C-alpha positions as a printed NumPy array, in Angstrom:
array([[-118.082,   95.986,  149.379],
       [-118.468,   99.66 ,  150.168],
       [-120.318,  101.034,  153.161],
       [-124.037,  101.153,  152.466],
       [-123.953,   98.592,  149.64 ],
       [-126.342,   95.702,  150.032],
       [-124.924,   92.21 ,  149.722],
       [-125.697,   90.12 ,  146.666],
       [-127.335,   87.62 ,  149.009],
       [-129.806,   90.261,  150.211],
       [-130.579,   91.434,  146.69 ],
       [-131.156,   87.913,  145.364],
       [-133.321,   87.013,  148.359],
       [-135.451,   90.141,  147.985],
       [-136.107,   89.399,  144.311],
       [-136.771,   85.665,  144.6  ],
       [-138.867,   85.853,  147.767],
       [-141.462,   87.876,  145.852],
       [-142.43 ,   84.991,  143.566],
       [-141.715,   81.703,  145.368],
       [-144.293,   80.011,  147.573],
       [-142.005,   79.339,  150.546],
       [-139.437,   82.16 ,  150.838],
       [-138.505,   80.976,  154.338],
       [-137.098,   77.775,  152.795],
       [-134.721,   79.613,  150.451],
       [-131.014,   79.166,  150.964],
       [-128.716,   81.625,  149.233],
       [-124.967,   81.113,  149.462],
       [-122.696,   84.039,  148.588],
       [-118.957,   83.705,  148.078],
       [-116.968,   86.795,  147.258],
       [-113.376,   86.678,  146.055],
       [-111.045,   89.471,  145.049],
       [-112.618,   89.914,  141.634],
       [-115.637,   87.628,  141.565],
       [-118.81 ,   86.629,  143.345],
       [-120.567,   83.258,  143.238],
       [-124.212,   82.984,  144.247],
       [-125.782,   79.567,  144.882],
       [-129.564,   79.353,  145.237],
       [-131.403,   76.378,  146.699],
       [-134.724,   75.53 ,  148.314],
       [-136.074,   72.424,  149.986],
       [-139.302,   72.959,  148.026],
       [-139.221,   71.454,  144.532],
       [-141.969,   73.775,  143.277],
       [-139.961,   76.811,  144.358],
       [-136.956,   75.6  ,  142.362],
       [-139.228,   75.379,  139.316],
       [-140.456,   78.917,  139.951],
       [-136.904,   80.208,  140.351],
       [-135.874,   78.669,  137.034],
       [-139.091,   79.667,  135.266],
       [-140.487,   78.577,  131.943],
       [-137.586,   77.829,  129.572],
       [-135.217,   79.34 ,  132.162],
       [-136.661,   82.831,  131.795],
       [-136.648,   83.735,  135.509],
       [-133.128,   82.57 ,  136.302],
       [-131.827,   84.201,  133.114],
       [-133.384,   87.531,  134.109],
       [-132.016,   87.23 ,  137.648],
       [-128.523,   86.476,  136.309],
       [-128.661,   89.584,  134.101],
       [-129.682,   91.814,  137.011],
       [-126.967,   90.447,  139.289],
       [-124.417,   90.677,  136.478],
       [-125.192,   94.382,  136.015],
       [-124.741,   95.028,  139.749],
       [-121.514,   92.988,  139.817],
       [-120.118,   94.876,  136.823],
       [-120.841,   98.16 ,  138.564],
       [-118.796,   96.87 ,  141.513],
       [-116.004,   95.663,  139.192],
       [-116.732,   91.993,  139.915],
       [-117.384,   88.961,  137.748],
       [-120.475,   87.024,  138.736],
       [-121.801,   83.464,  138.584],
       [-125.328,   82.574,  139.675],
       [-126.452,   78.957,  139.867],
       [-129.391,   76.934,  141.195],
       [-128.69 ,   73.873,  143.317],
       [-131.253,   71.219,  142.541]])
């Protein structure tokens, strides 16, 4: 990661915290390898997990696309998953 770049964890938190009920209960795990990044998202609140996933998976799909674009710009492959 270059100087001044925000971490994927920060970006994901900033996006998700805007639409979940309990942002303080979010847990975002970020693992960065040489050419990839893995983001795990969890919350102790069941309703927040439903909001993160969204109707028919729309929210998590949109989040994955955004993170994928950022990862591609940084020459990384990206996986985003929700821990239920």
